[in-house]
N, C-alpha and C positions, 0 to 999 in steps of 0.2 A: 169717523168723527161726527158726521152729521147724524147718523143713527143713534149714537150715544147721547148726544145733546137732545135729540127728539125724545128718546126714551126717558131720560131724566126729567125733561120738561113735562111730559105726559104724567109721569109718576108723581112728581111734586104737585102738579095741578090737581090730580085726583085726590091727593092727601091734604089739599088746601094749604100747602106751604107756599106762601106768596112772597118771595124775596125779589130783590132787584134783578138778579140774574135770571130767575124764572120769567119775570115780566119781559125782560130784554129778549130772551129766547123765544117767547111766544110772539113777540113783535116781529122778530126776524123770521120765524117760521110762518107768520101770518095766520095764527089760529087763535080762537077765543076759548075760554074755559068751557063754554057751553058746547062748542064743537068737539072738544076733547071728550067730554062726558058722553056725547052722542056716539062718537066713534067707538068708545069703550063699550057702550051698551050694545051696539051692533056686532062687535067682535065677540062679546060674551054670548049673545043669542046665536050667532053663527057657530060658535064652538059647541054650544049645547045641542043644536040641531045635528051637527056632524057626529057628536058623541052618541046620540040616540040612534042615528042611522047605522053607524058602525056596530053598535051593540046589537041592534036588531038583525043585521046581516050575519054577525057572528053566531047568534043563537039559532038563526034559521039554518045556517050551514052545520052547526053542531047537531041539530035535530035530524037533518038530512043524512049526515054521516053515521050517526048512531042508530038510525032506523034500518040500515042495510043489514 
């Protein structure tokens, strides 16, 4: 239940939907819209770094296997 409320609050905040229930949830979760935007940015950057790393290791392994 907590995760669902948090996910909906984050989603609505990022979409600039500012209703009473979103404000109440942000108050209960003790987060500001700026904090949510910062956390979202950090998660996106982390996902991009992980994707590039996994892609590089995949191609390095592919080159190593096909060169034998």
